[in-house]
N, C-alpha and C positions, 0 to 999 in steps of 0.2 A: 179105553177108559182113560188109561194113564195121562193121555193127552189134555182130558178134561182137568185133571186133578191139577196137571201143571198151569193151565191157564187158570183153575182156581185159585191157585196159591199165588200166581204172578199178580194175579188182581188183587189181592191181598196185601201183598209186600208195595205194591203201588200206590196203594192209598193209604199205606202207613199203618194199618190196624195191627200186623205182629206186633207183639211185644206192648203193644197198647192196652189200657182198659177195655173190656170187651163191653157193649153199649148194653145197658141195665133195661130190663123191662119188665113188667107186671102182665100178665096174660092169665084168663081160666084155661083152668085142664080140662080134661074130657068128663070130669063129673064135676064142673062150674064152680071147684075151690081156686082162690087165687094162687098162683105162682110167681115168684120173685125171685130173678137170677142173683141179687145180689143175697139174698137169704142162705146162699150156698158159699160164700165165701169161707175160705178156709181148706176147702175141699177143692180137688180138681174135679172140672166137670166136663162133661162132653155133651154137647150139644147135635142133635140129629135134625135137621130141615127135612119134610119129609109128606109124601101123599099116600092115599091107598091107590089110587092111580096110576101110581109110576111102579112098573113092573121092578126096577133095579132096588127101588124102595122094599116092596116086599120080599124081595131076597137080603136085604140089608138088615132091616128091623129083627130076624131071629138071632143074628151075630151080634148086632147090638145090646140084645136083652142078655144073653147067653154072657157078655163082657160085663154087663151091670151085674149080673149074679156073682160072676166070679171075683170081681174087685169090689163090690161093695163095702166087705168088711175091712177094706184099706180105706175107706172115705171116698171112692168115687161115686160121685151123684150123676146120674144119665137122665137127661130130659130131651124129649122130643118136642118138636115144633112143629104142629100140624097144620096145612096150610089149605083146609077144607072147613066145613064146619063141623060142632061137637058131635055130632050123632055119628057120622061117617068115621070119626077116628075112634071113638068110644066102641064101636061095633066091629070094627077092624080089631081093636086090640083085645077085646073081650073074645070075639071067636077064633082068634090067634094065640092064644093065651100067652099074650105076651104084657110083662108084669112092671113096665118101666112108664113113668109117669110121661103123659104126653100134653103140653099147653097147646091152645087152638089160636092161629094167627090167621084167621080166614079172610082178612082183608091183606096180607102180604105185608105189611108194615114194618116189623121185627124182621123178617126174611132180607127186606128191602135194605134196612140198617146195615145188616150183615153180609150185603152183596151176593146175595145167594142167585147164582144166575143157572145152577140146575141142579137136579134131586137126583138120589139125597147129597146133602151136603153136610159134613160135618166139622164141626168146631170143638177144637180141645183147648179149655183153658186150666191156667194152673192155679194154685190154691189162694192165690192172690187175685184173680178176677180176670187176669192178662190172657190174650189170645195167644197161643204157641203152635196152634198148628190147623190149616184148613185143608179139608179134601173135598171136592167134587166126584161124585161115583161109588162103585161098589169097594169096599175092603173086607178083607177078609180076616178071620179073627187073629192070625198071626200079626198082620198087617197094624190091626189096631192095639194090639200088646205092645207091638215095638213102639206105636206113638205114645203110650201112655209111661213108657220108660223116660220119656222125655220129660214128663212132668212129676218124676219120682215114685211112681207106682211099679 
């Protein structure tokens, strides 16, 4: 999986996305409320692109939710971007007692803007909304904490 992460990071660097503003978006969340990425400016944001059918995503989501809980008092915003329909994503989050908010990108439009080519893909944004890191594949809590230090957490 490390090779996948390197490929994904190389793709982002080649496209010139790192250190540039993240593409803004507005999507419905799993409860039908709109979520707009730029509303989170001023705080670091961890985006995770995921699906319920992705086995690696199923292992990653509880780790990401743990990080969300651990760092929320420091301002970290964690936002999932599910690539399926609303009901599937909502049912999965509720059944697994995961409390992170997740937007729904059923058409994959936002995932395409971010160059997502593998799942899960995580994108770390700083408080100014600039991309500071991209990773595809599983990351344990220690690896995520290390990445969060890069944005001052």
